[in-house]
N, C-alpha and C positions, 0 to 999 in steps of 0.2 A: 471375499474380504473378511478378516477376522472381526469378531464383535468389538474388540477394543479399537480397531481401525475405523469401524463404522461410527462408533460413539465419538471418537476424536474428530472425524471429518464433520459430523453434524454439529458438534459444539464449536469447533473452530469457525465454521461458517456462520453460526449464530452470533459469535463474538465479533467477528470481523464486520458483519453487516449490521451490528448494533441491535439485533433482536435480543441479545443479552447485553445489557448496558453495564458500564463500569460500576463495580461494587456489588453486582448481583451475586448472591450466594449460590454456589454450585453444589447443592446437596446430593449426596450419593443415592439416597433412597428415591427422591423425586426424579432424578435423572434416569435412574434404573427403570422406573415405571414408565416414564415418558418415552424413552428410547427402546424399551423392550429388551433390555439386556441385564445380566446380573451385575452385582456391584463390583466384582473384580475387574471386568473390562472398563467400567466407569473410572475406577481408581487408576488404571493404566492410562486412560485417556487424559485424566486430570494431571497426571504426572508429566505427560508429554506437553500439555498446554502450559504447565508451569515452567517447564524447561525453555519454552519459546517466549516466555514473558507475557503470555496472554491471560494467565491466571496466576494466583499467588495465595499461599496460606495466610490466614488472618486469625489472630488469637481470638478465641471465643466464637468464631463464625465458620470455621472450616476453611474451605477453598472458595475464593471469590474471583470474579472477573477483574483483571488488573485495571487500575486507573490510568488515565492519560493526563499528564500534567504539562503546563506551559514550559516549565523548566526542561523537561525531557523532550519536548518538541524541538527545542534548539539543538539538543544533543543528537537527536535522530537526524536532523538535517545536516549536522556536521559530518556524520557518517555517510549520509546519502551523497553529499557533495564529493567526498573522497572517492567513493565507489563509482558513482555515475559519471563523473568527469573523466576518470581514468578509463572507464568502459567506452565512453564516446571517442576518446583519443584512439584506443585500440581498434574500435570498429572502423574509424576513418582510415586506419592503416591496413586493415585486413579484410574489410567487408567488400561485398559485391556492389559497385556503384549503382547498377541497374535496380537492385532491390530497394535501396534507400531513395533513389530518385522516384520510384513508383510510390513509395510511402509519402514522400514529400508532396507529390501531386494530390494524394488523398487528404493529407493533413491540412493542406492549404484551404480546402473546402470543408473541413470537419465541422465548422460551425453550423453548417446546414443540417447536421444530424441532430442538433439540439432543438427538438420540436416537442410539442405537447403530446404527440402520439407516442413518444418514448420517454416517459417521466423518469425511468430508471437510468437513462443515459446509456443503455446497454451498447448500442452501436458505436457511440463515441468512445466508451472505455475499451471496447473490443479493438478499435483501431489503434488507440494508444498502446494497448497491450501487444499489438502486432509489432510496433516499433521496439518495445522492450525485448520481444522475442528475437527480432532481427539483430538487435545489438548483441544479445547474449550469444547468438549463433556465430556472429562475426568475430566476437572476442575469442571464443574457443578456449576459455580458461576455466576449468572445472571449479577451482576454488573461488574465483571471483564471481562466477555465476551462482555458486551456492550461497555466498555472502549476500548477493543481490536478492536472491529468492527469499532468504530469511528476512531481509530488510523490508521487502515489498509486502509481507504479511502485515507489518505494522503500518506501512504507508496507506494500504487500502482502508484500514481502520481509521487512521487519522483523517483521511480524505473526507469522511463524513462530517467532520467539524466545519468544513468549508461550505456545507449545505448545497453542493452542486450548483453554485451560482453561475447562471448562463453567461454573464459578461466575463467572469473569470475563466470559464471553460473555453470561450472563444479566444481569449488572449492566450491561454495555455496551448490551444491547438496551433496557433501561429508560432509559438515558441518551439513546440515539438517539430513543426515543419522546418524551422530554421536549423534545428539539430540534425534532422534527416538530410537536409540539403548540404550542410557542411560535411557530413559523413560521406554522402554521395560524391562530393568534390574531392574527397581524400584529404581534407584540411583538418588535421588533428587539433591544432590550436584553436581554430574557430569552433569546432565541435565542442571542445571543452568550455570555451567562453559562452557559447549559446546555452549549454547545459547549466552553467553558473547563473546566467540571467534567469532562466526558467525556475531554478530552485530558489533563488532569492525572491522572485515574485510570488512563488507558491507559498513560501514561508511567511512573507508579509501578509498575504491574504488570510492564511490560516490564523495567524496571531490576531488579525483584526476581527475575526469571527469566533475564535475558539472560546474566549471567555464566556460569551453568551451561551454557547452550546454546553460547555462544561457546567455552568450554573444551572441550566435546564435539567441536566441529568444529576445534579447534586454531587458533582465531583469537585474535590478540592483543587484549587489552582496551585497548591504547594507541591513539593516533589512527590512523585509517585512512580509507579512502574509503567512505561509506555507499552 
């Protein structure tokens, strides 16, 4: 892996997982020393992060980690609804019912994965990720899959605003199960409707907790770059 790719992967992970919080200055010299690469790969990595909307130039400060705003949270979910509802419809039409029925059976019991022994919710999110992967494979549309991949970068970052609330995650697991079951049954309309319900509940939860989290990280609730 090229030095710029290593730097990009490391910084992208730090931003998505909130180890680098919104507004953090991404100084070339400091990052070069921390990551053990020259400044040229750092500049290339920062350019790629800026193109993805994870970083942005800021007058007088150089490049900083992009903010997350409540205004753009609505916009993000508008795009999410358009892409994920259509993907669910196509998966119901094209997918292997056995694959999604197996996922349904796991997701129905996904709440059991939310234990104090796994505070990072790794097993839970791994299972949810398997549903995303199965939907992508069933859809078989390169352009739609690429759009969803880019969208999910921001969704993983936004998810931290919800503070991994166990009650919400259990509800979300049941919602994911409903989506998987509708796809397994080949019912595109129900799959789309179940996705709409899930996204609406997710957005309501995020809006209910985001203001507090954004304030904690000193992020303005006014418009910013998601």
